[in-house]
VEXDREN-2710 file (C-alpha; in Angstrom, 1 decimal):
% VEXDREN-2710
k/r/px/py/pz
1/MET/8.0/57.6/-13.8
2/ARG/10.5/55.2/-12.2
3/ARG/14.0/56.2/-11.5
4/PRO/16.7/54.2/-13.5
5/ALA/17.8/52.3/-10.4
6/GLU/14.2/51.1/-9.8
7/ARG/13.8/50.1/-13.4
8/GLY/17.0/48.0/-13.2
9/SER/15.7/46.3/-10.0
10/TRP/12.4/45.4/-11.8
11/ASP/14.4/44.1/-14.8
12/LEU/16.4/41.8/-12.5
13/LEU/13.2/40.7/-10.8
14/ALA/11.6/39.9/-14.1
15/ARG/14.6/37.8/-15.1
16/LEU/14.5/35.9/-11.8
17/ILE/10.9/35.1/-12.2
18/ALA/11.2/34.0/-15.8
19/GLY/14.3/31.9/-15.2
20/GLU/15.3/29.1/-13.0
21/HIS/15.6/31.3/-9.9
22/TRP/11.9/32.1/-9.6
23/GLN/11.8/30.4/-6.2
24/SER/14.0/33.2/-4.7
25/VAL/11.2/35.7/-5.3
26/ALA/8.3/33.5/-4.5
27/ALA/5.9/34.7/-1.8
28/CYS/6.0/31.3/-0.2
29/ARG/9.7/31.3/0.5
30/THR/9.1/32.6/4.0
31/ALA/6.0/30.6/4.7
32/GLU/5.8/27.2/6.5
33/PRO/6.3/24.6/3.7
34/ASP/3.8/22.2/5.3
35/LEU/1.1/24.8/4.6
36/PHE/1.3/24.0/0.9
37/PHE/0.9/20.3/1.5
38/PRO/-2.4/19.6/3.2
39/VAL/-2.7/16.1/4.7
40/SER/-6.0/15.5/2.8
41/ALA/-8.5/17.1/0.6
42/SER/-11.1/16.8/3.4
43/GLU/-13.2/19.7/4.7
44/ASN/-10.8/19.9/7.6
45/SER/-8.0/21.0/5.3
46/LEU/-10.0/23.8/3.6
47/PRO/-8.7/26.6/5.9
48/GLN/-5.1/25.5/5.2
49/VAL/-5.7/25.4/1.5
50/ALA/-7.3/28.8/1.6
51/GLU/-4.4/30.3/3.5
52/ALA/-1.9/28.8/1.0
53/LYS/-3.9/30.1/-2.0
54/GLU/-4.0/33.5/-0.4
55/ILE/-0.2/33.6/-0.3
56/CYS/-0.1/32.3/-3.9
57/GLY/-2.5/35.1/-4.9
58/ARG/0.0/37.8/-4.1
59/CYS/3.0/36.0/-5.6
60/MET/4.9/37.5/-8.5
61/ALA/6.2/34.0/-9.5
62/ARG/2.8/32.3/-9.5
63/GLY/2.8/31.6/-13.2
64/ARG/6.3/30.2/-13.3
65/CYS/5.5/28.1/-10.2
66/LEU/2.4/26.6/-11.9
67/LYS/4.4/25.9/-15.1
68/PHE/7.1/24.2/-13.0
69/ALA/4.4/22.0/-11.3
70/ILE/2.9/21.0/-14.6
71/GLU/6.2/20.4/-16.4
72/THR/7.5/18.3/-13.5
73/ARG/4.2/16.5/-12.8
74/GLN/4.0/17.5/-9.2
75/GLN/1.4/15.2/-7.7
76/TYR/1.0/16.8/-4.3
77/GLY/0.6/20.2/-2.9
78/ILE/-0.5/23.6/-3.9
79/TRP/1.6/25.1/-6.7
80/GLY/0.9/28.3/-8.5
81/GLY/-2.3/28.7/-6.5
82/LEU/-3.8/25.4/-7.6
83/THR/-4.3/22.1/-5.8
84/GLU/-3.4/18.8/-7.4
85/GLU/-7.1/18.3/-8.4
86/GLU/-7.2/21.7/-10.0
87/ARG/-3.9/21.1/-11.9
88/TYR/-4.9/17.7/-13.2
89/PRO/-6.8/19.0/-16.3
90/LEU/-3.8/21.2/-17.2
91/VAL/-1.4/18.2/-16.8
92/ARG/-3.6/16.1/-19.0
93/ALA/-3.8/18.8/-21.7
94/GLU/0.0/19.1/-21.5
95/LEU/0.4/15.4/-22.0
96/HIS/-1.8/15.5/-25.1
97/ARG/-0.2/18.6/-26.6
98/PRO/1.8/17.9/-29.8
99/LEU/5.6/18.5/-29.4
100/ALA/6.8/21.8/-30.9
101/ARG/9.2/21.5/-33.8
END
């Protein structure tokens, strides 16, 4: 069972991830930014992509990051553990989704 102070910390962390400050808890915040923007999709970039995805894989803000990338139509880079090619079908689906009332 968590102590009350720990529960409060987790509650704050959950609010940060859900809100606009999710970047402050992202696993990539201390990584080299260029790692998430490979120069090309060639075979030479595969180790770089794998390293970036490994960081994303342990990130608590991964879902919010991916949502941000889709909502803002990020064309380049690895966001939420997905490359631009992997995000493309999600962006297309978002474009064709009816607006909520």
